C-alpha positions in Angstrom: -25.1 1.1 16.2 -26.5 -2.4 16.5 -29.8 -1.1 15.1 -28.0 0.3 12.1 -26.2 -3.0 11.6 -29.4 -5.0 11.9 -31.3 -2.7 9.5 -28.5 -2.6 6.9 -28.6 -6.3 6.6 -32.4 -6.7 6.8 -32.8 -4.0 4.2 -30.5 -5.8 1.9 -32.5 -9.0 2.4 -35.7 -7.3 1.3 -34.6 -7.1 -2.3 -32.9 -9.6 -4.7 -30.5 -6.7 -5.7 -29.6 -6.2 -2.0 -26.3 -8.0 -2.5 -24.4 -10.1 -4.9 -25.2 -13.2 -2.8 -28.9 -12.6 -3.3 -28.4 -12.4 -7.1 -26.4 -15.5 -7.0 -29.1 -17.4 -5.1 -31.7 -16.2 -7.6 -29.6 -17.2 -10.5 -29.0 -20.7 -9.0 -32.7 -21.2 -8.4 -33.6 -19.8 -11.9 -31.3 -22.4 -13.5 -33.1 -25.2 -11.7 -36.7 -24.2 -12.5 -38.8 -23.2 -15.4 -39.4 -19.5 -15.1 -37.3 -17.4 -12.8 -37.0 -15.5 -9.5 -38.0 -12.0 -10.2 -37.2 -8.8 -8.3 -40.9 -8.2 -7.7 -41.4 -11.8 -6.4 -38.5 -11.4 -3.8 -39.7 -7.9 -2.8 -43.3 -8.9 -2.3 -42.3 -11.9 -0.2 -39.5 -10.3 1.9 -40.2 -6.6 2.2 -43.1 -7.1 4.7 -41.1 -9.7 6.5 -38.0 -7.5 6.9 -40.0 -4.4 7.9 -41.7 -6.5 10.6 -38.3 -7.7 11.8 -37.0 -4.2 11.9 -39.9 -3.1 14.1 -39.5 -6.1 16.4 -35.7 -5.4 16.5 -36.3 -1.8 17.5 -38.7 -2.7 20.3 -36.5 -5.4 21.7 -33.3 -3.5 21.3 -34.4 -0.1 22.7 -36.8 -1.3 25.4 -35.7 -4.7 26.5 -32.1 -5.7 25.5 -30.6 -2.2 25.8 -33.1 0.1 27.4 -32.3 3.7 27.0 -31.9 6.1 30.0 -33.9 9.3 30.0 -30.9 11.4 29.0 -30.0 9.1 26.1 -33.5 9.7 24.5 -32.6 13.3 23.8 -30.8 14.4 20.6 -27.0 14.2 21.0 -25.9 16.1 17.9 -23.3 18.7 18.6 -24.7 22.1 17.8 -28.3 20.8 17.7 -30.8 22.0 15.1 -28.6 24.9 14.1 -25.9 22.5 13.0 -28.4 20.5 10.9 -29.6 23.7 9.3 -26.1 24.8 8.4 -25.4 21.4 6.8 -28.6 21.6 4.9 -27.8 25.1 3.6 -24.4 23.9 2.5 -26.0 21.5 0.1 -27.2 24.4 -2.0 -29.9 24.2 -4.7 -30.7 20.9 -6.6 -28.3 20.6 -9.5 -29.2 19.2 -13.0 -26.8 16.2 -12.6 -28.7 15.3 -9.4 -32.0 15.4 -11.3 -30.5 13.2 -14.0 -29.2 10.7 -11.4 -32.7 10.5 -9.8 -34.3 9.9 -13.2 -31.8 7.1 -14.0 -32.2 5.5 -10.6 -36.0 5.6 -10.6 -36.1 4.2 -14.1 -33.9 1.3 -13.1 -36.0 0.7 -10.0 -39.2 0.7 -12.2 -37.7 -1.9 -14.5 -36.6 -4.0 -11.5 -40.1 -3.8 -9.9 -41.8 -4.8 -13.2 -39.3 -7.5 -14.3 -42.1 -10.2 -14.2 -43.9 -8.3 -17.0 -40.9 -7.7 -19.4 -38.6 -10.6 -18.3 -35.4 -8.5 -18.3 -33.1 -9.7 -15.6 -32.0 -7.3 -12.7 -28.4 -7.7 -13.8 -29.1 -6.6 -17.4 -31.1 -3.6 -16.2 -28.3 -2.6 -13.9 -25.8 -3.0 -16.7 -27.8 -0.8 -19.1 -28.3 1.8 -16.3 -24.6 1.9 -15.7 -24.0 2.5 -19.4 -26.5 5.4 -19.4 -24.9 6.9 -16.3 -21.6 6.9 -18.1 -22.7 8.3 -21.4 -21.5 11.8 -22.4 -24.0 14.6 -21.8 -26.7 12.2 -20.6 -24.7 10.5 -17.9 -23.7 11.7 -14.5 -20.2 10.5 -14.0 -17.0 10.1 -16.0 -15.5 6.7 -17.0 -12.2 7.6 -15.3 -14.0 8.6 -12.0 -15.5 5.2 -11.3 -14.5 1.6 -10.7 -17.1 -0.4 -12.5 -17.7 -3.8 -10.7 -17.4 -5.9 -13.9 -16.7 -8.9 -11.6 -20.3 -8.8 -10.3 -21.7 -9.0 -13.8 -19.4 -11.8 -14.7 -20.2 -13.4 -11.4 -24.0 -13.3 -12.1 -23.5 -14.7 -15.6 -21.4 -17.5 -14.2 -24.0 -18.2 -11.6 -26.7 -18.6 -14.2 -24.5 -21.2 -16.0 -23.8 -22.9 -12.7 -27.5 -23.2 -11.9 -28.2 -24.6 -15.3 -25.3 -27.0 -14.9 -26.7 -28.2 -11.6 -30.1 -28.8 -13.2 -28.5 -30.8 -16.2 -26.1 -32.9 -14.2 -28.2 -33.6 -11.1 -25.1 -33.0 -9.0 -27.0 -31.6 -6.0 -29.2 -34.7 -6.0 -26.2 -37.0 -5.7 -24.9 -35.4 -2.6 -28.4 -35.0 -1.1 -29.2 -38.7 -1.8 -26.1 -39.8 0.0 -26.7 -37.5 3.0 -30.3 -38.4 3.6 -29.7 -42.1 3.1 -26.9 -41.8 5.7 -29.1 -40.2 8.3 -32.1 -42.5 7.6 -34.7 -40.0 6.1 -36.8 -41.6 3.4 -39.2 -40.3 0.8 -42.0 -40.2 3.3 -40.3 -37.4 5.3 -42.8 -34.6 5.8 -42.1 -31.3 4.0 -42.0 -29.3 7.3 -39.1 -31.4 8.6 -37.0 -30.6 5.5 -38.1 -26.9 5.7 -37.1 -26.6 9.3 -33.7 -28.4 8.9 -32.6 -26.4 5.8 -33.7 -23.0 7.0 -32.1 -23.6 10.5 -28.8 -24.7 9.0 -28.8 -21.7 6.6 -29.6 -19.2 9.4 -27.0 -20.3 11.9 -24.3 -21.1 9.4 -23.6 -17.3 9.5 -22.0 -17.9 12.9 -19.2 -19.9 11.4 -18.8 -18.5 7.9 -17.6 -15.0 6.9 -18.8 -15.3 3.3 -22.4 -14.9 2.2 -21.4 -16.0 -1.2 -19.9 -19.3 0.0 -23.0 -20.0 2.2 -25.1 -19.4 -0.9 -23.0 -21.6 -3.1 -23.2 -24.4 -0.5 -26.8 -24.3 0.9 -28.9 -23.2 -2.0 -27.8 -26.1 -4.3 -28.4 -28.4 -1.3 -31.9 -27.0 -0.9 -32.5 -27.5 -4.7 -31.3 -31.1 -4.5 -33.3 -31.8 -1.4 -36.5 -30.5 -3.1 -35.9 -32.6 -6.2 -35.0 -35.7 -4.1 -38.2 -35.6 -2.1 -40.4 -34.5 -5.0 -41.1 -31.0 -3.7 -41.2 -27.8 -5.7 -37.6 -26.4 -5.9 -38.9 -22.9 -5.1 -40.5 -24.2 -1.9 -37.2 -25.0 -0.2 -34.6 -23.1 -2.1 -36.2 -19.7 -1.9 -36.8 -19.7 1.9 -33.2 -20.8 2.4 -32.1 -17.9 0.1 -34.2 -15.5 2.2 -31.9 -16.1 5.1 -28.7 -15.1 3.4 -28.6 -11.5 4.9 -28.8 -12.5 8.5 -25.1 -11.7 9.1 -24.9 -9.3 12.0 -23.9 -11.4 15.0 -20.1 -11.5 14.7 -17.7 -8.8 13.3 -16.5 -11.1 10.6 -20.0 -12.0 9.4 -20.2 -9.1 6.9 -18.5 -5.9 5.9 -21.1 -3.7 7.7 -20.5 -5.7 10.8 -16.8 -5.2 10.6 -17.1 -1.5 9.9 -19.5 -0.7 12.7 -17.6 -2.9 15.2 -14.6 -0.7 14.5 -16.4 2.3 15.9 -16.0 0.8 19.4 -19.5 1.8 20.3 -20.5 -1.7 21.4 -18.8 -4.8 22.7 -18.6 -8.3 21.1 -20.9 -9.5 24.0 -23.5 -6.9 23.1 -23.4 -7.9 19.4 -23.7 -11.6 20.2 -26.5 -11.1 22.8 -28.6 -8.9 20.4 -27.6 -10.7 17.3 -28.5 -14.2 18.5 -32.0 -13.0 19.5 -32.6 -11.4 16.1 -31.1 -14.3 14.1 -33.4 -16.7 15.9 -36.4 -14.4 15.3 -35.4 -14.2 11.7 -35.5 -18.0 11.4 -38.8 -18.1 13.2 -40.2 -15.4 10.9 -39.3 -17.5 7.8 -41.1 -20.5 9.4 -44.2 -18.4 10.2 -44.2 -16.8 6.8 -43.8 -20.2 5.2 -47.2 -21.2 6.6 -48.9 -17.9 6.0 -47.6 -15.3 3.5 -45.3 -17.5 1.5 -48.0 -20.1 1.2 -50.4 -17.4 0.0 -47.8 -16.4 -2.6 -47.4 -19.9 -3.8 -43.8 -20.3 -2.6 -44.6 -23.1 -0.1 -47.2 -25.7 -0.9 -50.7 -25.6 0.7 -50.9 -27.0 4.2 -47.1 -27.1 4.6 -47.1 -27.9 8.3 -50.5 -29.6 8.4 -52.2 -26.7 10.2 -54.9 -26.2 7.6 
């Protein structure tokens, strides 16, 4: 169960469309820079990172933190392979509406993955895809059968406006200036100090906040303001902070998947904290390591971020 919880969140963190909070972060950053944060950019940066963390999480979870007994390594499905075959047969042949849904989904995915080429936002692509899915004859569902999340689309539009507003008013800079002046950090503060502080605060803030959206609204603008205050590229601090949004698997109130899986009563709160704290720390360390290697190669963090090269 804890593996499922971990991989649900890591999988969401691999794509900008993985959650509304990711889209919000991308919109805030886009409003503060020239250009944008594209689906392909996020995926190229984070998919390898998240796959690596999934593998590490599996090894640690199954072999060190919760080692399986010999009997637990055998399939536990009631009815065995016969049950699986019966369920498969019950699906029946592939239907035309299933083929249409696959075509729509793959088309949307193709537009997302190539957004840097055509410049159409992920929200706009999803919106058009939703319209096509609801069209008579071509679509796959009826209007009365679905609850369209209009609030997410309005939310994304508002986030773009908010990000542009931050850029125009310089509001994040005012708060950041006051904070760093208060703690005694000046313009000569090394980039790596800022990087470590901001990513650590974002990672571990999940332990005290039950809303990914609020964490995004608070810490991404702070990262933007910090970058501007210290003369660093906005993308170099704000995007790594955004990459840590989905590490919400330690406590039951951290995310909806965490609450749902905890209700299965298959693990204790102690189990979740023990495994979750290990993985959230590894997630933070992964962003640090990737900041000096893969992110630097992609141009997210500046060359020689930590003075290693």
